[in-house]
N, C-alpha and C positions, 0 to 999 in steps of 0.2 A: 368432723370436730376438732379444734384446736386442742393438743396435748395441754395438760398444767403442769409449769413449770416453778421449779422453786429455784430460787439463786443462794448458793453457800458461799458466805464471804470469811475467806481464813486469813490471819496475819501473816507476819513474818516467823513468828516465833510459834505456829503451831504444829503439833506433833500429828503421826498417825493417828492414833486414835481421835483425837481432837479432830479430823478431818472425815476419817473412813466411815465412824460411829456415824453421822447424822447424813452423811453421803447414802450411805447404803440403808440407811432407817427410812429415810423420805421415800428412796427408789423402792425400795422391794416390798416395806410395810403397806405404807401410803400409797403407790402407785404415780408417782409424780415422775418428773424427768429433771434431775438433780442436775444443777449448774455448777460447776466449781470456780470462783474467782478467786485470786491470788495476784501478789504481787511480782512472783517468777513461778514456772513449773518446778517441781522439785519429784524426785524418785525416793519411794521410802523403801527401804532395805529393812530386812529382819529375818529371823533366824526360820521362820515358818513358811518365808516366801521369798527364794534367792533370787532369782530374779527380778524381784521389787516389784512395787503397784505403783502405778502411774493415774495421778489423778487426773 
């Protein structure tokens, strides 16, 4: 069976919450493979995760 994939498209001005909320909601709650498409790679840093989150 081919896994179902969802493309999450984000823009230049996307913030961490704008990206990570739909990514994890689609992946964890709905069971799809979430693929993120953006103009560039970015590392999100915050106080909860000093190493950063790499989308």
